C-alpha positions, -999 to 999 in steps of 0.1 A, spaced: 0 0 0 14 34 -9 22 57 20 4 89 25 35 109 14 33 91 -19 -4 96 -24 -10 130 -9 2 163 -25 36 172 -11 37 199 16 66 223 17 81 245 45 92 280 35 123 297 49 136 333 49 166 352 61 166 377 90 163 406 65 131 390 51 145 378 18 133 343 8 158 315 10 143 281 0 114 257 5 119 221 17 96 192 14 82 179 47 80 144 60 51 127 77 55 109 110 38 75 108 32 73 146 18 108 152 6 119 118 25 152 122 48 168 96 84 177 102 116 188 84 150 172 89 177 194 103 202 178 79 181 189 50 180 225 63 218 225 68 224 210 34 204 237 17 212 266 40 248 266 50 257 281 83 222 277 99 225 279 137 188 278 147 154 289 135 128 313 149 94 327 139 77 360 142 64 349 177 90 324 189 126 335 196 138 300 190 123 269 175 131 236 193 139 202 179 112 176 187 116 148 211 105 112 213 85 94 240 116 89 261 124 127 262 153 124 238 158 143 205 147 124 174 175 110 153 180 125 128 170 158 143 135 171 134 120 206 132 81 206 134 62 219 104 50 255 106 23 270 85 41 303 84 77 310 73 107 300 94 134 327 99 170 312 97 197 325 120 231 321 102 266 321 114 279 357 112 307 351 86 311 372 54 304 353 23 338 358 6 357 349 37 335 319 43 342 306 8 379 311 13 377 292 46 361 262 30 379 261 -3 401 231 8 435 247 3 459 242 32 480 273 26 450 297 25 447 320 54 416 316 75 391 344 82 401 370 108 389 361 143 367 392 146 345 377 119 342 343 135 336 355 170 300 367 164 290 332 155 302 321 190 282 350 204 251 336 186 257 302 202 261 317 236 229 336 232 211 305 221 224 285 251 216 313 275 180 316 261 175 278 266 188 278 301 165 306 310 136 288 293 145 256 312 142 275 345 108 289 335 96 254 325 105 238 359 69 241 370 55 232 336 44 199 321 71 172 320 71 169 282 78 207 278 106 205 303 122 175 286 120 191 252 138 222 264 164 201 283 172 180 253 176 211 231 198 227 258 221 197 258 224 198 221 231 235 217 256 234 246 275 205 228 275 226 196 291 255 214 318 232 227 323 217 192 326 252 176 353 262 200 371 229 194 369 237 157 384 271 162 410 257 186 419 231 159 423 260 135 448 276 158 425 303 172 430 308 209 406 330 228 416 348 260 389 351 286 408 369 313 442 384 321 456 349 330 455 338 294 431 309 300 416 295 269 379 295 261 379 257 254 390 249 289 362 270 303 336 254 282 348 219 290 345 228 326 310 241 321 299 210 304 314 184 327 315 200 362 278 198 370 278 160 367 298 158 399 270 175 419 240 155 408 217 150 438 196 121 425 204 88 408 179 95 380 197 128 370 225 107 354 199 91 332 182 124 323 214 143 315 230 114 297 222 118 260 232 101 227 263 114 210 250 144 190 283 151 172 277 131 142 291 151 113 261 143 91 237 157 116 255 187 131 273 199 100 307 202 118 337 217 100 356 196 75 391 184 82 404 210 58 387 237 78 401 224 111 436 228 97 431 265 92 451 287 116 449 322 128 475 340 147 470 356 181 483 388 168 451 392 147 428 388 177 407 417 188 403 413 226 371 435 225 353 408 205 361 381 230 331 368 250 333 385 284 341 365 315 307 375 330 288 357 303 308 325 309 302 327 346 265 332 341 263 302 318 282 282 343 258 292 371 228 283 350 242 249 341 248 241 378 211 247 385 198 222 360 196 192 384 176 214 408 152 224 380 148 188 369 141 176 404 116 204 408 99 195 376 96 158 385 81 167 419 57 192 403 44 167 378 42 140 404 18 162 424 0 180 395 0 156 366 -37 151 367 -56 183 360 -90 167 368 -85 160 405 -122 166 410 -127 130 398 -106 114 425 -128 91 444 -99 76 463 -68 91 479 -39 97 455 -10 108 477 6 78 494 37 57 497 47 23 511 72 14 538 87 -19 551 65 -33 578 90 -54 598 127 -48 592 137 -75 617 123 -102 595 136 -86 563 159 -111 544 177 -95 514 178 -129 496 142 -138 502 116 -115 486 87 -131 505 101 -116 537 98 -81 524 64 -70 538 52 -35 530 23 -14 543 7 15 524 3 48 542 -18 78 530 -6 114 533 -27 144 543 -31 162 509 -28 197 524 -21 227 502 -2 255 518 -18 289 519 -53 274 518 -59 272 555 -75 298 578 -56 289 610 -20 303 607 -9 284 637 -15 250 620 15 236 600 6 237 563 29 209 551 21 174 539 22 147 567 13 111 574 -24 103 581 -32 91 616 -38 55 605 -19 22 610 -17 17 572 -29 -12 550 -14 -45 541 -14 -50 503 -31 -77 483 -11 -87 452 19 -65 461 39 -75 431 11 -63 408 6 -32 428 43 -22 426 44 -29 389 16 -4 384 26 22 411 62 16 418 76 46 399 52 69 415 59 56 450 96 61 445 91 97 435 70 103 466 96 87 488 123 109 473 102 140 480 96 128 516 133 122 521 147 154 505 118 178 506 100 199 481 86 234 482 62 245 454 34 269 448 9 246 465 28 220 484 53 222 512 71 190 520 100 195 545 131 173 543 125 141 562 121 147 599 100 125 623 84 156 639 71 170 606 61 138 588 44 124 618 26 156 629 -8 148 645 -1 111 645 -7 90 676 22 64 681 -4 40 694 -22 42 661 5 45 634 29 22 652 61 27 672 82 14 644 74 45 624 80 70 652 113 54 662 130 48 628 111 63 599 143 76 583 157 41 580 124 28 566 123 54 539 159 47 529 152 10 528 121 15 507 140 38 482 167 12 478 142 -16 473 124 3 445 156 13 428 166 -24 429 132 -37 419 133 -23 383 151 6 365 130 38 370 112 50 339 123 85 342 118 95 306 82 84 306 66 94 339 34 73 339 21 90 370 -12 83 387 -44 97 372 -80 95 382 -83 61 365 -53 47 385 -63 64 417 -98 48 416 -82 13 415 -59 18 445 -83 6 471 -88 -27 453 -53 -36 465 -59 -26 501 -65 -52 528 -92 -33 546 -101 -48 580 -136 -50 594 -148 -17 608 -122 2 588 -125 20 555 -102 27 525 -97 64 533 -70 61 560 -89 83 585 -87 112 560 -116 134 550 -126 142 515 -125 180 509 -133 201 478 -117 235 476 -133 263 457 -113 254 425 -131 220 426 -99 201 434 -104 171 456 -81 168 487 -81 140 513 -71 157 545 -67 149 581 -96 159 603 -77 190 617 -68 204 583 -103 196 569 -121 213 598 -101 245 596 -119 255 564 -154 250 578 -176 276 593 -186 258 625 -218 279 631 -231 273 595 -222 236 598 -242 233 631 -272 250 615 -270 226 585 -268 196 608 -298 208 628 -319 212 596 -308 179 581 -315 160 613 -349 176 616 -357 163 581 -347 127 587 -313 131 572 -277 124 579 -243 141 574 -211 121 569 -182 145 573 -155 120 562 -172 113 529 -186 149 527 -221 137 520 -256 149 530 -288 129 529 -322 147 535 -359 144 527 -376 176 514 -413 182 510 -416 214 489 -396 239 470 -397 262 500 -378 235 520 -354 232 491 -346 269 494 -342 267 531 -319 237 528 -297 253 502 -294 286 521 -273 268 548 -245 261 522 -237 297 513 -214 304 542 -203 269 551 -171 270 529 -173 232 522 -187 212 493 -209 182 499 -224 155 477 -261 156 482 -289 130 483 -325 143 483 -357 123 486 -385 143 470 -415 143 494 -439 159 470 -452 154 435 -426 176 418 -428 188 382 -399 187 357 -395 225 359 -392 223 397 -366 194 395 -347 214 369 -346 245 391 -336 223 421 -307 208 402 -295 242 389 -296 257 424 -276 228 437 -251 233 410 -246 268 423 -233 254 456 -207 234 435 -220 200 443 -204 173 422 -227 142 429 -264 145 433 -289 117 442 -326 121 437 -354 98 449 -389 106 436 -384 111 398 -412 96 378 -417 85 342 -443 112 337 -417 138 346 -387 122 328 -402 99 301 -387 70 282 -397 55 249 -406 71 216 -412 106 231 -379 107 249 -354 133 237 -324 122 218 -302 135 246 -310 129 283 -329 157 300 -306 158 329 -275 157 307 -288 185 285 -306 208 310 -285 203 341 -251 186 338 -242 207 307 -249 239 327 -235 231 361 -205 215 378 -226 184 387 -209 153 373 -231 125 385 -269 123 389 -283 91 404 -321 86 402 -333 62 430 -364 41 424 -365 51 387 -380 41 363 -396 16 387 -393 9 424 -362 -10 434 -344 3 403 -319 30 398 -307 51 368 -273 68 371 -263 96 347 -226 101 346 -205 118 320 -221 109 286 -237 77 299 -266 65 319 -267 31 337 -298 12 347 -297 -10 378 -320 -35 394 -316 -39 431 -292 -10 432 -260 -13 453 -256 4 487 -225 26 484 -214 60 493 -225 86 468 -189 97 459 -183 61 447 -201 71 415 -171 92 406 -151 60 404 -177 48 378 -171 80 359 -134 74 357 -140 39 343 -163 52 317 -142 81 305 -118 58 287 -146 40 269 -161 71 251 -132 78 228 -128 41 219 -165 37 211 -169 70 192 -141 60 169 -153 24 163 -156 22 125 -159 -16 123 -174 -44 145 -140 -55 157 -132 -21 172 -166 -19 188 -162 -54 202 -130 -42 220 -150 -14 236 -178 -38 245 -153 -62 263 -139 -32 282 -173 -22 292 -182 -57 304 -151 -58 325 -161 -25 341 -196 -37 349 -181 -67 368 -166 -45 394 -180 -45 429 -208 -19 434 -219 -17 398 -224 -54 390 -262 -49 391 -262 -26 360 -281 -44 332 -281 -16 305 -258 12 297 -269 41 274 -242 61 256 -251 97 247 -234 118 221 -245 150 204 -259 131 174 -265 96 186 -272 74 215 -268 36 219 -282 12 246 -259 -16 256 -274 -47 270 -251 -64 295 -267 -99 292 -263 -101 254 -231 -81 255 -242 -60 226 -259 -28 216 -297 -35 213 -310 0 207 -296 29 186 -310 65 182 -292 85 156 -293 118 136 -289 109 100 -269 77 109 -241 97 125 -236 68 149 -202 50 148 -202 25 119 -189 -3 141 -221 0 162 -245 1 133 -229 -29 115 -226 -51 146 -259 -69 137 -274 -70 172 -297 -39 171 -333 -47 181 -346 -11 180 -333 15 155 -345 50 155 -332 74 128 -340 111 127 -338 124 92 -326 160 91 -317 160 55 -343 147 30 -323 117 20 -326 80 26 -294 65 13 -278 31 8 -262 32 42 -295 32 60 -307 2 39 -275 -17 47 -279 -10 84 -314 -24 84 -304 -54 64 -273 -61 86 -293 -62 118 -313 -94 115 -326 -91 151 -343 -58 144 -378 -56 160 -386 -19 157 -375 6 130 -385 41 139 -381 70 115 -386 105 127 -384 138 108 -391 175 110 -414 195 88 -444 173 79 -426 154 51 -439 119 58 -450 113 22 -415 121 9 -400 92 28 -426 65 22 -414 52 -11 -379 44 2 -386 36 38 -416 13 32 -398 -3 3 -368 -9 26 -391 -24 52 -405 -48 26 -371 -57 14 -359 -69 48 -360 -106 54 -367 -99 91 -402 -90 102 -401 -58 123 -425 -30 132 -421 3 113 -430 35 130 -431 70 114 -427 97 140 -433 134 135 -409 152 158 -413 190 156 -385 212 170 -401 220 203 -421 188 209 -412 154 220 -427 137 190 -459 122 178 -465 88 163 -482 92 129 -479 57 116 -471 22 128 -469 -5 102 -469 -43 105 -468 -72 80 -502 -85 70 -491 -116 52 -463 -142 57 -451 -138 21 -425 -112 28 -396 -132 13 -412 -130 -21 -409 -92 -19 -372 -91 -9 -356 -98 -43 -352 -62 -53 -320 -42 -50 -325 -9 -32 -315 22 -50 -320 54 -31 -321 74 -63 -349 55 -78 -330 33 -102 -340 -1 -91 -335 -36 -106 -370 -45 -96 -394 -19 -110 -424 -38 -98 -414 -29 -62 -406 8 -65 -420 20 -98 -453 0 -100 -471 32 -107 -451 41 -139 -472 18 -161 -509 15 -158 -508 -23 -164 -487 -27 -132 -514 -12 -110 -528 -46 -98 -492 -58 -90 -487 -27 -69 -519 -33 -51 -508 -68 -42 -476 -55 -27 -493 -28 -6 -518 -53 7 -489 -67 27 -491 -36 49 -513 -34 80 -516 0 96 -517 -9 133 -518 28 140 -524 58 116 -527 93 130 -514 112 101 -538 141 97 -516 161 73 -497 158 40 -478 190 33 -452 178 8 -454 166 -27 -461 129 -31 -451 103 -56 -472 76 -72 -460 51 -46 -467 75 -17 -502 80 -32 -508 43 -32 -495 40 3 -518 68 15 -547 51 -4 -541 19 16 -539 39 49 -571 57 42 -589 24 35 -580 11 69 -583 45 87 -607 67 68 -615 103 78 -581 109 96 -567 132 70 -577 169 75 -548 188 59 -536 180 24 -513 196 -2 -522 186 -37 -490 187 -58 -493 167 -90 -458 174 -103 -447 138 -96 -480 120 -102 -490 99 -132 -527 90 -139 -523 60 -117 -511 82 -88 -539 107 -94 -564 78 -92 -550 69 -58 -552 105 -46 -588 107 -59 -597 78 -36 -579 93 -7 -598 126 -10 -631 109 -15 -627 91 18 -613 121 37 -631 150 54 -605 176 45 -607 210 63 -576 226 48 -566 221 11 -536 236 -6 -535 232 -43 -501 238 -60 -511 250 -95 -484 233 -116 -487 228 -154 -516 204 -162 -503 191 -195 -524 162 -207 -539 152 -174 -567 177 -172 -594 151 -171 -577 131 -142 -571 163 -123 -607 174 -127 -618 140 -113 -595 146 -83 -610 180 -77 -645 165 -81 -636 139 -54 -629 166 -27 -656 168 0 -660 206 -4 -687 208 23 -660 203 49 -633 226 35 -626 256 57 -594 268 41 -584 269 5 -550 280 -10 -543 283 -47 -506 289 -54 -482 288 -83 -479 301 -118 -509 283 -134 -538 294 -112 -560 302 -142 -557 268 -157 -567 251 -125 -596 274 -119 -610 263 -152 -612 227 -139 -632 235 -107 -668 224 -104 -696 238 -82 -711 238 -56 -684 250 -31 -683 249 6 -705 273 25 -682 268 55 -651 282 37 -635 307 61 -601 314 44 -591 319 8 -556 326 -4 -546 333 -40 -508 333 -42 -486 339 -73 -449 330 -73 -424 357 -63 -409 377 -80 -433 375 -109 -468 391 -106 -495 369 -121 -525 386 -137 -560 372 -131 -584 373 -160 -620 383 -158 -631 346 -158 -609 339 -128 -624 369 -111 -658 356 -117 -648 322 -101 -634 341 -70 -666 362 -69 -688 331 -69 -666 313 -43 -667 343 -20 -704 348 -24 -711 312 -14 -690 313 17 -685 331 50 -649 343 45 -631 357 75 -596 358 58 -589 368 22 -554 370 8 -540 381 -26 -502 378 -29 -480 384 -60 -511 387 -82 -531 416 -97 -563 419 -119 -560 422 -157 -589 446 -155 -587 467 -124 -624 474 -127 -630 438 -117 -621 449 -81 -657 461 -78 -668 424 -85 -646 411 -57 -654 438 -32 -691 434 -39 -690 397 -31 -674 402 4 -694 403 35 -673 429 54 -692 422 86 -675 388 87 -641 397 72 -614 401 98 -581 399 78 -575 413 43 -541 408 28 -538 424 -6 -501 425 -10 -482 453 -25 -494 449 -61 -531 446 -53 -529 475 -28 -514 498 -54 -541 487 -79 -569 492 -55 -558 527 -43 -553 538 -79 -589 527 -89 -611 554 -73 -643 535 -80 -631 504 -62 -615 523 -34 -647 543 -28 -667 510 -28 -643 496 -2 -646 527 20 -683 527 18 -686 491 27 -663 496 57 -683 527 68 -714 506 68 -698 479 89 -684 505 113 -719 520 117 -734 486 125 -706 475 148 -688 504 164 -651 500 168 -647 471 144 -613 473 126 -603 452 96 -568 438 98 -548 444 67 -517 422 67 -497 444 43 -502 480 31 -478 497 8 -477 535 7 -458 542 -25 -451 570 -49 -481 561 -69 -502 579 -43 -491 611 -57 -523 631 -61 -545 647 -35 -573 623 -45 -551 592 -40 -540 605 -6 -575 611 6 -585 576 -4 -554 561 14 -561 582 45 -597 568 47 -586 532 42 -558 535 68 -582 550 93 -605 520 89 -580 492 91 -554 478 114 -521 474 95 -496 447 106 -470 454 80 -465 489 66 -441 496 37 -434 533 30 -417 541 -3 -399 573 7 -397 588 -28 -396 625 -36 -430 641 -34 -446 674 -43 -440 698 -14 -475 710 -17 -487 675 -6 -467 676 26 -496 683 49 -518 656 32 -490 630 35 -487 639 71 -524 634 76 -522 600 59 -494 590 83 -513 602 113 -543 580 103 -522 548 107 -531 527 138 -495 525 149 -503 505 180 -512 475 159 -482 477 136 -457 447 138 -434 455 109 -423 489 95 -402 492 63 -388 526 51 -372 525 17 -360 551 -9 -338 582 -13 -359 606 8 -362 589 41 -354 621 62 -383 641 46 -409 613 53 -397 608 89 -401 646 95 -438 642 85 -444 613 109 -463 621 141 -452 611 176 -460 574 174 -463 545 199 -455 510 186 -459 486 215 -462 456 191 -435 465 166 -411 435 162 -393 444 129 -378 477 117 -360 480 83 -344 511 69 -333 507 33 -317 531 9 -315 526 -28 -292 501 -45 -283 528 -70 -273 555 -46 -262 549 -10 -284 570 13 -270 591 42 -292 590 73 -293 623 90 -289 627 128 -326 635 132 -335 603 114 -312 584 138 -330 600 168 -363 588 153 -350 552 149 -335 553 184 -368 564 199 -386 536 180 -361 510 191 -364 519 228 -402 520 227 -407 487 208 -401 450 216 -379 447 185 -367 413 175 -353 422 141 -335 454 130 -321 460 95 -301 487 77 -294 483 40 -276 508 16 -275 535 43 -247 552 62 -251 575 92 -242 611 87 -224 610 121 -208 576 126 -209 581 164 -247 577 161 -241 540 159 -233 541 196 -267 556 202 -285 529 182 -266 501 199 -273 515 234 -310 516 226 -312 479 217 -325 453 242 -303 422 240 -330 401 257 -354 408 228 -333 415 197 -325 382 178 -313 395 144 -293 426 135 -288 430 97 -262 455 85 -260 455 47 -236 471 23 -223 505 36 -238 501 70 -216 472 81 -184 489 69 -191 521 88 -202 502 119 -171 480 123 -149 510 118 -166 528 148 -146 513 177 -169 526 204 -199 512 187 -183 478 183 -172 477 220 -207 487 231 -222 460 210 -198 434 223 -204 443 260 -242 440 255 -245 411 231 -215 388 235 -227 374 269 -259 364 250 
């Protein structure tokens, strides 16, 4: 198989000189182990002679990478950088460098003053690395090791360079005693080895020979023979003695920094200490030295001792010592000591070294070994006299034992983490009446770190008065407090008692895990609030008893993600929620991390023990999420089975894995996943193809059913339930493929179609079962999601009329055990029509909403639709008026089958409304309440006189309350009198004429006057009645006094929801009339206001003082041709409108503010709790982002949202 470097496009690294001039580009290599790219240092030195080191615009020096043992890779590697590396060269003039390397023995070498700057560069590099090493002493181990390895390398290069110059005859004076630089550097490089404090320092500082000429680019033999006389030496260019001494001092500090780094990482390696369910600071000591036989390992008995994990500076009592010390406990014998030492031996050795030699860091104070300090607060009768009398000897003997046991893995630390910590107590021989906590108390500090402290150090943080009040409340409510485990159990009977209970935690300065029994019939909103309030007191583990299935449901209507996981654990610091007696009595459900576990006969254990379960599950999630084939998933399943066998959780029978896009239910008895819920099959492929799934639920976000879904169904031969859910009322879109796939499966299972709207839990619309046993005869087809199938009788029966009977036979196999689909909103195919026909035969009169779109229907499909409509009592019918072509007769039959007497709402939409109107037959429904005639934007469809007559007759025979005309207008505007004459204005409540019809009506005086007179009549009969007009457009066409008078009368009679004002230039003589028109608007009912045009300022000046308590959308739009400048007065109007309205949407297009500072005023007027959308179009956006104060104001108000 070709490597990725051979198959992928090559990636190159760019290099440039210090002056910015480009040098070269080198091809990168790919590390097979890590997948990261790198460049070989040998390649760089080959192409760029004299390179000393690299840097970037943000890094002073780029380091070579290291391997897992903390050593430099061989050959040396530089990590790939997306930018350009800057190369630092030796400071040697080009002509002299060429002479120096030309290979002639009698050529004179370059003068010393030109070579010495290259030494200065190496000194600077070494000094930088030593300083960096010092800074990294309290950093992660891998960072320190990387800097240490690079320091060794560059130091050796400095020695090599001096040796090269010394071989060339150049002698460098460093002081008045004529001592050579080479002798000083050798002293620097060797002397520190004599002062190493720890055995492991030899291993750390010992490196491979880095002086290979191929890697380091050392001078050639010809160059070494070059000489330079002392007389040419310029003493002022010599490295000063002070620099050498500083380098020497830094080198001597390396062992201390290394020891400090090891101690720091031993104590701080795990940055998730909140998960520690067991103590993590411990060591082991020989139990009986008298019986110790150096030749017989069986005589070497050890006992484990825990240490008080006390952080200095965290206490409140200054008189208490703040150092680490032994717990007041006799210790524990070990079960399987060899196995224990193999796992924890390196860690124990580090702790023993710290106890012996001491360590002082930011958080920990460990004095050098002294019986008084290490045994502080220890009772000799408890810990044992052998510790109090000879602890120094015991520590020395333990260190010797572990050094002898196996070579220390100093390069790869392998320290304890929460996973290893949780396993410690399984090795302890805990006697009856004792526990595994060594008389230490679990304590959370405010940073959510877990400490196990002695009772004295734990109590010093508590507020004793608050604690007593808490104890009194808990005991009065039948509860209990365990101070060692930091747990509280209580029964609460109302939310008022919850508030009282939680009020005691505010001043207690201690974090407890809480267990609450709900003594009242709580709602989900109350439980959610309770959990969020508990999260504020920083509780990590919460147990609840009293959660019901009604409150937290399971089954089809359950959310994809767990309610507690989504609404509580994702918003608080709570890590575990255990539900007692849920979903049934004597059962338990535990939500932890991204999992939930179901127990029968739940174990009795301390609440913090659930954290141990969390640590075990953490490692599973990454393995399972990446399982792309069954073998990878089987590995995760075996690991999970091993976890479930542990004491305390062996009663778990199912485990549910939650992810953002999928969840899977693992059954312990079968050892496999039996239920999967997934968004568009985003579940790991290894889980889907395992073959054990019994319940599969797929939510289709994209309107696509592909081959992968079919393969999943076919692979899981144990499938019993296949559930398909969707958004947006598209059930008919899916039927052809989903039902076909259901038929094709050789395994009988129940198919459920689920309508899951965005803010609901879902509703079953269809549940299908097999009605005959002849399923295998239907499984010969090969599924093709794109409709190209090898068995057309299965998927395309409707294409040919002669196949209709065969199609009917196939569909007869379906039994609709449940059918609640009362809507069809999407287009349907012939197969979907046949499917719907069968459903309506078994469940007639269910369908009440139907969209008739014949674009994908043949005559056969139209026949099925005709039968569906004949059986259904439709109330809402939407007809998409597509081209009729040659099917006019079949479509007319479909329209004739509609039960018009039940229709309450009719919508005609599309570009062929006239053709469809010609096919309608009377009589129509007297109960019709809503009629919509909608053309297709952006074209405006004209309605002929015959269509107007149809609308006239339809309106006359009904009792319309809503009438809508959108994107249409009348061919003959005089026909408006026919439409208006047919309307009963006493019944009409909403009139939506759209922009085109509004303009046409206003510009037709006869029709406008008829409208006004009818409205006057209604107002006289029913005082205060207002007709709601959805949209009204006040445009430049209303340019005469007569037009304006008509518009004013119409506006005074109607409530406008959306007002569009075309702010065009007008005759100044009409100013007062336009102002009267604007004053007649019922602004209190307005929900949307749009101002467009080039004369916005003039129109705003004519506006009265308005109140818009319902205004949700405001849009100010200039012209696309000429960008409009919004005056300060117009900004003040907009600001007032924004402040006084519950705006959700605000838009500015093709406008700029005359004063850019006015953006600040507008932003300050916005309410971030209401405003959802702010649209800044061309011109507006550029000006806004360039106004710094406006951007800062916006960020401060909206970024938290």
